[in-house]
MIVOKOL-81803 format. One line per 2 residues: their letters; for each residue x, y, z of N, C-alpha, C, O, CB. Coordinates in Angstrom, 3 decimals. Glycine has a CB too. Example, Ala and Ser with C-alpha at 12.3 -4.5 7.8 and 13.67 -1.06 7.14 Angstrom:
2
as	13.190:-5.690:7.800:12.300:-4.500:7.800:13.200:-3.300:7.800:14.236:-3.319:8.465:11.308:-4.473:9.046 | 12.850:-2.250:7.080:13.670:-1.060:7.140:12.900:0.030:7.870:13.409:1.138:8.039:14.084:-0.598:5.725 $
This chain:
156
mg	-26.338:23.733:39.276:-27.768:23.957:39.314:-28.082:25.113:38.378:-27.473:26.177:38.482:-28.263:24.246:40.764 | -29.043:24.912:37.449:-29.412:25.944:36.489:-30.188:27.069:37.157:-30.617:26.943:38.304:-30.234:25.345:35.357 $
lf	-30.362:28.157:36.441:-31.060:29.322:36.968:-32.477:28.964:37.401:-32.910:29.364:38.482:-31.093:30.436:35.926 | -33.220:28.202:36.558:-34.584:27.820:36.913:-34.602:27.037:38.227:-35.420:27.310:39.106:-35.219:26.986:35.786 $
nk	-33.693:26.060:38.356:-33.643:25.252:39.571:-33.301:26.093:40.790:-33.842:25.865:41.872:-32.630:24.133:39.417 | -32.397:27.076:40.622:-32.060:27.951:41.742:-33.277:28.760:42.178:-33.551:28.888:43.371:-30.905:28.891:41.364 $
ih	-34.003:29.302:41.206:-35.196:30.088:41.532:-36.241:29.193:42.179:-36.813:29.556:43.207:-35.776:30.767:40.267 | -36.501:28.018:41.587:-37.484:27.093:42.139:-37.076:26.667:43.543:-37.911:26.635:44.446:-37.642:25.862:41.228 $
hh	-35.797:26.339:43.737:-35.292:25.930:45.048:-35.489:27.055:46.060:-35.904:26.815:47.193:-33.798:25.537:44.961 | -35.186:28.293:45.639:-35.359:29.445:46.522:-36.836:29.609:46.896:-37.161:29.864:48.055:-34.825:30.733:45.846 $
ke	-37.734:29.461:45.903:-39.154:29.603:46.191:-39.628:28.527:47.163:-40.398:28.812:48.080:-39.967:29.542:44.899 | -39.172:27.296:46.966:-39.563:26.219:47.876:-39.133:26.531:49.303:-39.931:26.419:50.233:-38.959:24.885:47.423 $
nh	-37.872:26.923:49.477:-37.382:27.248:50.808:-38.107:28.460:51.373:-38.412:28.496:52.565:-35.878:27.500:50.776 | -38.384:29.447:50.541:-39.095:30.636:50.960:-40.491:30.247:51.440:-40.946:30.711:52.486:-39.172:31.664:49.808 $
fn	-41.167:29.394:50.673:-42.508:28.954:51.051:-42.456:28.190:52.363:-43.207:28.491:53.291:-43.130:28.081:49.947 | -41.576:27.207:52.443:-41.505:26.384:53.648:-41.235:27.234:54.877:-41.918:27.100:55.893:-40.426:25.319:53.505 $
gn	-40.252:28.099:54.788:-39.877:28.910:55.933:-40.933:29.933:56.291:-41.304:30.061:57.458:-38.580:29.602:55.665 | -41.424:30.662:55.300:-42.358:31.734:55.588:-43.696:31.241:56.095:-44.226:31.787:57.062:-42.565:32.560:54.373 $
ll	-44.250:30.228:55.470:-45.577:29.790:55.869:-45.560:29.132:57.235:-46.407:29.428:58.078:-46.145:28.837:54.845 | -44.618:28.255:57.459:-44.592:27.555:58.738:-44.122:28.437:59.883:-44.433:28.171:61.044:-43.707:26.348:58.642 $
hs	-43.381:29.477:59.565:-42.833:30.319:60.616:-43.391:31.737:60.583:-42.912:32.606:61.311:-41.334:30.362:60.504 | -44.387:31.978:59.754:-45.013:33.293:59.714:-45.927:33.438:60.914:-46.726:32.552:61.217:-45.798:33.502:58.395 $
np	-45.799:34.556:61.585:-46.695:34.815:62.704:-48.061:35.184:62.164:-48.180:36.071:61.319:-46.142:35.936:63.618 | -49.089:34.513:62.644:-50.427:34.880:62.180:-50.783:36.288:62.676:-50.245:36.770:63.673:-51.482:33.844:62.671 $
ys	-51.690:36.919:61.963:-52.207:38.204:62.410:-53.063:37.982:63.656:-53.454:36.854:63.956:-53.030:38.901:61.283 | -53.342:39.042:64.362:-54.209:38.970:65.536:-55.613:38.579:65.074:-56.166:39.185:64.156:-54.229:40.334:66.314 $
ii	-56.174:37.576:65.713:-57.457:36.998:65.310:-58.559:37.465:66.254:-58.402:37.451:67.475:-57.381:35.453:65.291 | -59.677:37.879:65.659:-60.863:38.211:66.446:-61.795:37.008:66.347:-62.409:36.780:65.304:-61.564:39.547:65.936 $
pp	-61.903:36.236:67.434:-62.754:35.034:67.387:-64.230:35.416:67.479:-64.560:36.562:67.785:-62.385:34.058:68.534 | -65.109:34.465:67.215:-66.546:34.737:67.351:-66.885:35.036:68.817:-66.165:34.615:69.723:-67.388:33.529:66.833 $
ni	-67.976:35.759:69.041:-68.409:36.067:70.415:-68.746:34.809:71.194:-68.517:34.734:72.401:-69.620:36.995:70.395 | -69.285:33.830:70.503:-69.595:32.534:71.104:-68.444:31.605:70.734:-68.141:31.463:69.549:-70.998:31.963:70.609 $
ps	-67.793:30.969:71.702:-66.621:30.139:71.383:-66.848:29.099:70.293:-65.923:28.787:69.543:-66.167:29.443:72.611 | -68.053:28.559:70.188:-68.327:27.548:69.164:-68.776:28.172:67.847:-69.202:27.459:66.938:-69.388:26.578:69.658 $
ge	-68.684:29.486:67.737:-69.117:30.199:66.540:-68.280:29.871:65.314:-67.273:29.168:65.399:-69.076:31.675:66.787 | -68.714:30.390:64.178:-68.124:30.001:62.898:-67.481:31.143:62.128:-66.923:30.909:61.056:-69.164:29.377:62.048 $
vy	-67.537:32.376:62.636:-67.015:33.521:61.888:-65.896:34.194:62.674:-66.078:34.620:63.814:-68.142:34.536:61.580 | -64.734:34.276:62.033:-63.537:34.881:62.619:-63.113:36.054:61.739:-63.447:36.103:60.555:-62.374:33.831:62.758 $
hf	-62.375:37.000:62.326:-61.889:38.149:61.567:-60.426:38.424:61.899:-59.940:38.073:62.974:-62.748:39.394:61.859 | -59.738:39.056:60.960:-58.393:39.570:61.211:-58.105:40.685:60.215:-58.726:40.775:59.156:-57.323:38.437:61.105 $
tt	-57.150:41.531:60.581:-56.743:42.652:59.733:-55.247:42.538:59.488:-54.472:42.298:60.414:-57.104:44.031:60.388 | -54.846:42.714:58.231:-53.431:42.610:57.866:-52.718:43.938:58.153:-53.354:44.942:58.473:-53.278:42.222:56.365 $
ds	-51.402:43.922:58.032:-50.609:45.133:58.245:-50.960:46.230:57.246:-50.813:47.412:57.557:-49.128:44.811:58.153 | -51.420:45.862:56.052:-51.779:46.866:55.045:-53.208:47.368:55.228:-53.666:48.219:54.464:-51.612:46.287:53.643 $
gl	-53.919:46.851:56.234:-55.272:47.314:56.514:-56.379:46.509:55.871:-57.547:46.888:55.963:-55.400:48.701:56.087 | -56.041:45.397:55.217:-57.088:44.550:54.640:-57.795:43.790:55.753:-57.161:43.178:56.613:-56.495:43.563:53.595 $
ey	-59.110:43.842:55.717:-59.916:43.132:56.712:-60.425:41.836:56.094:-61.043:41.841:55.029:-61.108:44.015:57.214 | -60.156:40.730:56.775:-60.578:39.420:56.286:-61.639:38.827:57.199:-61.649:39.050:58.410:-59.378:38.470:56.179 $
ev	-62.523:38.070:56.583:-63.497:37.273:57.314:-63.263:35.819:56.946:-63.118:35.484:55.771:-64.966:37.715:56.995 | -63.228:34.961:57.950:-63.076:33.527:57.735:-64.316:32.857:58.302:-64.627:33.003:59.484:-61.761:32.969:58.404 $
rv	-65.018:32.125:57.455:-66.224:31.386:57.870:-65.951:29.897:57.766:-65.373:29.416:56.792:-67.462:31.778:56.997 | -66.377:29.189:58.783:-66.305:27.732:58.752:-67.759:27.265:58.796:-68.373:27.187:59.860:-65.433:27.133:59.963 $
gk	-68.288:26.959:57.620:-69.708:26.642:57.494:-69.987:25.160:57.573:-69.201:24.330:57.117:-70.239:27.176:56.206 | -71.118:24.848:58.159:-71.545:23.453:58.273:-72.107:22.959:56.954:-72.758:23.706:56.223:-72.589:23.293:59.387 $
ik	-71.852:21.703:56.658:-72.481:21.025:55.525:-73.600:20.195:56.129:-73.367:19.379:57.020:-71.448:20.128:54.693 | -74.795:20.404:55.649:-75.994:19.797:56.223:-75.858:18.285:56.398:-75.413:17.579:55.493:-77.193:20.101:55.351 $
ns	-76.249:17.807:57.573:-76.284:16.381:57.909:-74.944:15.672:57.734:-74.897:14.531:57.276:-77.313:15.697:57.067 | -73.856:16.351:58.099:-72.558:15.680:57.997:-71.601:16.265:59.036:-71.887:17.279:59.673:-71.968:15.826:56.561 $
ls	-70.481:15.609:59.183:-69.416:16.098:60.059:-68.332:16.760:59.214:-67.145:16.671:59.526:-68.819:14.941:60.911 | -68.759:17.424:58.140:-67.850:18.148:57.257:-68.135:19.633:57.351:-69.239:20.050:57.702:-67.984:17.660:55.797 $
rv	-67.117:20.431:57.030:-67.247:21.884:57.049:-66.637:22.477:55.777:-65.772:21.869:55.146:-66.568:22.478:58.309 | -67.097:23.659:55.417:-66.543:24.418:54.302:-65.844:25.634:54.892:-66.426:26.369:55.690:-67.657:24.836:53.267 $
vn	-64.590:25.841:54.494:-63.819:26.992:54.957:-63.831:28.028:53.849:-63.480:27.731:52.706:-62.352:26.591:55.347 | -64.235:29.244:54.189:-64.334:30.314:53.213:-63.694:31.556:53.813:-64.086:31.989:54.896:-65.816:30.580:52.806 $
fn	-62.713:32.137:53.126:-62.149:33.391:53.620:-62.098:34.414:52.511:-61.763:34.103:51.368:-60.750:33.170:54.202 | -62.439:35.653:52.869:-62.511:36.711:51.872:-62.206:38.076:52.491:-62.230:38.251:53.709:-63.890:36.726:51.216 $
vl	-61.918:39.035:51.608:-61.603:40.408:52.009:-62.905:41.188:52.147:-63.801:41.068:51.311:-60.649:41.096:50.975 | -63.005:41.991:53.212:-64.211:42.766:53.462:-64.112:44.228:53.019:-65.133:44.912:52.954:-64.536:42.713:54.916 $
nd	-62.931:44.713:52.717:-62.746:46.135:52.385:-63.584:46.551:51.180:-63.772:45.773:50.244:-61.269:46.426:52.110 | -64.085:47.790:51.214:-64.925:48.322:50.139:-64.236:48.304:48.781:-64.885:48.091:47.756:-65.342:49.731:50.467 $
ey	-62.921:48.527:48.767:-62.210:48.566:47.487:-62.273:47.230:46.746:-61.995:47.174:45.548:-60.757:48.957:47.713 | -62.638:46.158:47.448:-62.760:44.836:46.834:-64.206:44.364:46.812:-64.466:43.168:46.683:-61.897:43.825:47.578 $
sd	-65.148:45.292:46.936:-66.564:44.912:47.020:-67.086:44.245:45.743:-68.042:43.471:45.797:-67.401:46.137:47.323 | -66.466:44.540:44.598:-66.884:43.883:43.349:-66.482:42.415:43.325:-67.135:41.600:42.673:-66.279:44.601:42.141 $
ne	-65.409:42.077:44.033:-64.923:40.700:44.076:-64.198:40.485:45.385:-63.006:40.770:45.500:-63.992:40.388:42.871 | -64.924:39.979:46.381:-64.331:39.804:47.705:-63.248:38.721:47.740:-62.545:38.578:48.740:-65.411:39.466:48.701 $
ya	-63.116:37.964:46.652:-62.076:36.937:46.573:-60.921:37.393:45.688:-60.096:36.580:45.270:-62.661:35.624:46.039 | -60.862:38.676:45.407:-59.838:39.222:44.506:-58.437:39.009:45.068:-58.236:38.956:46.282:-60.080:40.718:44.262 $
at	-57.484:38.891:44.167:-56.079:38.855:44.571:-55.701:40.269:44.983:-55.832:41.202:44.191:-55.144:38.319:43.414 | -55.239:40.432:46.198:-54.936:41.769:46.705:-53.524:42.208:46.353:-53.244:43.404:46.270:-55.125:41.812:48.205 $
nk	-52.626:41.237:46.144:-51.234:41.528:45.783:-50.567:42.503:46.741:-49.852:43.410:46.315:-51.171:42.085:44.381 | -50.799:42.318:48.026:-50.199:43.175:49.042:-48.950:42.533:49.643:-48.345:43.100:50.553:-51.215:43.478:50.142 $
ge	-48.557:41.363:49.149:-47.361:40.697:49.659:-47.554:40.079:51.029:-46.582:39.880:51.758:-46.228:41.665:49.714 | -48.781:39.775:51.393:-49.074:39.264:52.733:-49.582:37.830:52.718:-50.104:37.350:53.724:-50.090:40.149:53.410 $
iy	-49.437:37.141:51.592:-50.050:35.825:51.421:-49.609:34.815:52.472:-50.428:34.031:52.951:-49.729:35.292:50.057 | -48.332:34.820:52.839:-47.860:33.835:53.813:-48.534:34.034:55.170:-48.975:33.072:55.799:-46.337:33.924:53.964 $
rv	-48.609:35.276:55.612:-49.241:35.549:56.903:-50.749:35.357:56.841:-51.352:34.938:57.829:-48.921:36.966:57.359 | -51.373:35.653:55.702:-52.810:35.432:55.559:-53.113:33.937:55.669:-53.994:33.535:56.430:-53.322:35.997:54.205 $
vs	-52.386:33.120:54.914:-52.617:31.670:54.960:-52.277:31.132:56.349:-52.999:30.287:56.877:-51.772:30.942:53.876 | -51.197:31.608:56.937:-50.830:31.196:58.291:-51.953:31.525:59.282:-52.235:30.741:60.189:-49.517:31.882:58.723 $
tv	-52.583:32.676:59.107:-53.674:33.088:59.996:-54.905:32.217:59.782:-55.550:31.812:60.750:-54.027:34.568:59.767 | -55.237:31.927:58.536:-56.394:31.062:58.261:-56.150:29.675:58.855:-57.065:29.070:59.412:-56.660:30.959:56.725 $
ie	-54.936:29.176:58.740:-54.606:27.871:59.324:-54.719:27.926:60.852:-55.210:26.981:61.469:-53.176:27.432:58.907 | -54.275:29.010:61.452:-54.395:29.169:62.912:-55.867:29.197:63.329:-56.237:28.612:64.347:-53.682:30.466:63.382 $
il	-56.699:29.873:62.546:-58.141:29.902:62.823:-58.716:28.492:62.718:-59.536:28.092:63.545:-58.876:30.860:61.843 | -58.293:27.749:61.719:-58.757:26.373:61.568:-58.367:25.531:62.787:-59.160:24.717:63.259:-58.181:25.752:60.284 $
km	-57.162:25.725:63.288:-56.726:25.012:64.504:-57.616:25.378:65.686:-58.013:24.506:66.460:-55.247:25.340:64.833 | -57.932:26.670:65.830:-58.810:27.115:66.917:-60.174:26.440:66.802:-60.725:25.945:67.785:-58.970:28.656:66.899 $
ym	-60.703:26.433:65.586:-62.009:25.824:65.340:-61.972:24.322:65.646:-62.889:23.786:66.267:-62.448:26.064:63.879 | -60.915:23.657:65.209:-60.781:22.214:65.424:-60.724:21.862:66.912:-61.255:20.830:67.324:-59.528:21.694:64.723 $
ni	-60.092:22.702:67.707:-60.009:22.444:69.154:-61.380:22.442:69.808:-61.594:21.739:70.795:-59.123:23.486:69.829 | -62.302:23.214:69.275:-63.647:23.301:69.841:-64.588:22.281:69.201:-65.517:21.802:69.852:-64.206:24.715:69.661 $
he	-64.359:21.952:67.956:-65.227:21.039:67.203:-64.457:19.765:66.875:-64.133:19.509:65.715:-65.753:21.714:65.898 | -64.173:18.989:67.875:-63.308:17.815:67.738:-63.917:16.689:66.903:-63.182:15.821:66.433:-62.968:17.288:69.095 $
lv	-65.215:16.678:66.708:-65.855:15.590:65.974:-65.867:15.807:64.457:-66.181:14.884:63.705:-67.266:15.415:66.466 | -65.529:17.012:64.005:-65.532:17.276:62.565:-64.459:16.414:61.913:-63.318:16.363:62.372:-65.290:18.795:62.262 $
kq	-64.842:15.743:60.846:-63.939:14.805:60.178:-63.329:15.345:58.889:-62.333:14.810:58.403:-64.670:13.539:59.878 | -63.926:16.414:58.328:-63.448:16.876:57.031:-63.710:18.375:56.854:-64.735:18.904:57.284:-64.120:16.081:55.903 $
ye	-62.750:19.035:56.210:-62.870:20.452:55.862:-62.615:20.587:54.368:-61.726:19.935:53.821:-61.869:21.340:56.693 | -63.402:21.437:53.710:-63.269:21.642:52.271:-63.163:23.128:51.978:-63.663:23.953:52.742:-64.463:21.021:51.510 $
fs	-62.523:23.466:50.887:-62.453:24.842:50.425:-62.109:24.828:48.953:-61.689:23.806:48.411:-61.416:25.664:51.235 | -62.288:25.965:48.312:-61.820:26.108:46.933:-61.231:27.497:46.779:-61.751:28.474:47.319:-62.976:25.869:45.902 $
ge	-60.135:27.569:46.031:-59.462:28.846:45.799:-59.928:29.446:44.491:-60.043:28.750:43.482:-57.937:28.670:45.792 | -60.195:30.734:44.511:-60.590:31.431:43.290:-59.424:31.472:42.317:-58.261:31.489:42.718:-61.079:32.860:43.606 $
fk	-59.749:31.487:41.050:-58.728:31.571:40.016:-58.320:33.017:39.795:-59.143:33.928:39.889:-59.229:30.952:38.708 | -57.043:33.219:39.501:-56.619:34.504:38.966:-57.060:34.501:37.513:-57.095:33.440:36.889:-55.050:34.738:39.118 $
ne	-57.394:35.646:36.963:-57.953:35.728:35.607:-57.150:34.974:34.565:-57.727:34.292:33.718:-58.061:37.155:35.193 | -55.824:35.085:34.611:-55.011:34.463:33.565:-54.905:32.946:33.720:-54.375:32.282:32.829:-53.625:35.068:33.567 $
ne	-55.390:32.384:34.816:-55.254:30.949:35.060:-56.594:30.214:35.081:-56.665:29.088:35.574:-54.539:30.724:36.366 | -57.644:30.819:34.561:-58.975:30.216:34.655:-59.114:28.918:33.874:-60.046:28.153:34.125:-60.003:31.188:34.173 $
dn	-58.218:28.650:32.937:-58.300:27.425:32.150:-57.721:26.220:32.887:-57.933:25.084:32.463:-57.581:27.612:30.832 | -57.003:26.442:33.968:-56.421:25.333:34.741:-57.504:24.610:35.520:-58.537:25.187:35.860:-55.328:25.847:35.704 $
et	-57.255:23.340:35.797:-58.225:22.563:36.573:-58.215:22.968:38.043:-59.259:22.993:38.695:-57.932:21.067:36.443 | -57.024:23.286:38.563:-56.874:23.648:39.967:-56.211:25.009:40.059:-55.202:25.261:39.401:-56.051:22.582:40.736 $
si	-56.780:25.892:40.880:-56.222:27.238:41.004:-54.917:27.216:41.804:-54.675:26.317:42.608:-57.239:28.179:41.672 | -54.095:28.220:41.562:-52.849:28.382:42.320:-53.172:28.541:43.796:-52.454:28.022:44.651:-52.035:29.604:41.806 $
rt	-54.243:29.251:44.097:-54.625:29.472:45.500:-54.957:28.148:46.197:-54.561:27.926:47.342:-55.835:30.430:45.582 | -55.680:27.278:45.505:-56.021:25.983:46.100:-54.761:25.167:46.356:-54.605:24.591:47.433:-56.985:25.202:45.187 $
rf	-53.869:25.112:45.386:-52.627:24.352:45.566:-51.776:24.939:46.688:-51.220:24.197:47.497:-51.822:24.326:44.260 | -51.671:26.259:46.741:-50.878:26.932:47.765:-51.425:26.625:49.155:-50.673:26.271:50.062:-50.861:28.448:47.523 $
fc	-52.743:26.764:49.315:-53.361:26.520:50.609:-53.218:25.046:51.014:-52.980:24.747:52.184:-54.843:26.924:50.574 | -53.360:24.130:50.057:-53.196:22.703:50.366:-51.784:22.390:50.841:-51.601:21.578:51.748:-53.528:21.853:49.142 $
rg	-50.787:23.025:50.236:-49.410:22.819:50.685:-49.254:23.272:52.134:-48.597:22.601:52.931:-48.420:23.579:49.773 | -49.846:24.390:52.469:-49.791:24.878:53.844:-50.523:23.953:54.804:-50.044:23.694:55.909:-50.379:26.272:53.927 $
la	-51.683:23.454:54.385:-52.449:22.535:55.235:-51.676:21.246:55.489:-51.651:20.743:56.612:-53.805:22.213:54.591 | -51.053:20.718:54.455:-50.301:19.470:54.604:-49.163:19.629:55.619:-48.880:18.710:56.387:-49.737:19.021:53.242 $
ra	-48.526:20.779:55.618:-47.426:21.023:56.566:-47.951:21.296:57.972:-47.319:20.910:58.956:-46.567:22.206:56.094 | -49.095:21.955:58.073:-49.648:22.319:59.380:-50.384:21.165:60.056:-50.475:21.122:61.283:-50.586:23.493:59.230 $
fp	-50.909:20.232:59.267:-51.702:19.121:59.812:-51.156:17.789:59.303:-51.810:17.128:58.497:-53.201:19.273:59.428 | -49.971:17.385:59.756:-49.352:16.163:59.231:-50.119:14.881:59.562:-49.904:13.854:58.918:-47.957:16.047:59.764 $
tw	-51.005:14.926:60.552:-51.764:13.721:60.903:-53.103:13.651:60.167:-53.912:12.763:60.434:-52.002:13.673:62.411 | -53.337:14.579:59.247:-54.547:14.598:58.435:-54.163:14.345:56.979:-53.020:14.582:56.588:-55.306:15.953:58.587 $
nv	-55.107:13.867:56.181:-54.907:13.716:54.732:-55.317:15.008:54.044:-56.346:15.597:54.374:-55.724:12.505:54.166 | -54.519:15.440:53.099:-54.857:16.605:52.279:-54.865:16.142:50.832:-53.911:15.516:50.370:-53.841:17.798:52.500 $
ri	-55.943:16.451:50.116:-56.009:16.086:48.709:-56.714:17.194:47.941:-57.434:18.018:48.505:-56.737:14.730:48.519 | -56.482:17.183:46.645:-57.131:18.144:45.762:-58.038:17.378:44.832:-57.618:16.411:44.196:-56.094:18.988:44.965 $
es	-59.290:17.810:44.750:-60.274:17.239:43.827:-60.754:18.374:42.934:-61.507:19.245:43.372:-61.482:16.555:44.597 | -60.315:18.359:41.684:-60.608:19.441:40.748:-60.054:20.730:41.330:-58.836:20.884:41.407:-62.144:19.562:40.470 $
nh	-60.907:21.660:41.743:-60.413:22.894:42.366:-60.806:22.962:43.838:-60.885:24.049:44.411:-60.953:24.124:41.621 | -61.050:21.824:44.442:-61.414:21.783:45.855:-60.298:21.138:46.655:-59.817:20.058:46.313:-62.737:21.021:46.061 $
gv	-59.896:21.805:47.716:-58.966:21.214:48.656:-59.764:20.523:49.737:-60.774:21.054:50.201:-58.013:22.275:49.256 | -59.327:19.350:50.143:-60.034:18.578:51.156:-59.033:18.144:52.218:-57.989:17.570:51.908:-60.755:17.345:50.529 $
ln	-59.365:18.422:53.461:-58.562:18.028:54.609:-59.430:17.080:55.428:-60.491:17.476:55.911:-58.084:19.281:55.462 | -58.989:15.819:55.591:-59.781:14.900:56.407:-58.910:14.049:57.294:-57.722:13.852:57.036:-60.631:14.014:55.532 $
rk	-59.530:13.545:58.351:-58.807:12.729:59.333:-58.290:11.462:58.679:-58.960:10.862:57.838:-59.711:12.380:60.533 | -57.077:11.058:59.080:-56.504:9.797:58.585:-57.154:8.635:59.282:-56.815:7.484:59.009:-54.980:9.754:58.791 $
C-alpha cells in the first residue's frame, strides 16, 4: 500500500470511528419541547446554535448551525479549526435525532455547508460532503444525497 493509500485509509478509519463513536457535547434543548433552536458549547468554549427551520407549506426543514462567539461575529459560519469537528457534527446529528423524535411527520431535511476560502470554486463544499457522510452513517434508513452544495436527508 502506497503512502497516499495509507494516509487515505487512516483518514477513512479515523472518520468512521470518531464520528460514529464521538460523544456529543451536552445539548441545551429549546424551552418548548417542539421548539427549533438548540445550543451546545464545545470543550474549547465555542458556543453553537442549531436551528431547524420550517420550509413554508411543506414537511421539509432546513438545518442551520453556527458559532455564536464574538470572535466569529464577522462570519458565524467560519472554520474554527479547534479540532472539534467530529464532536460538533456528532452533536448536530444528535440534535437532529432529538428533533426527529418530536416531529415524526417531517419527510426531509436540508442544509448547506459554507466553503472554506480556498475551495470556493468547487461545486460542493468539504463541509457539506463531511456532514452528508455522517448523516448517511447515522440514518441508514434515510436517503442522503448532495445537490450542488446542498445536503438532503429524506425518508426512503
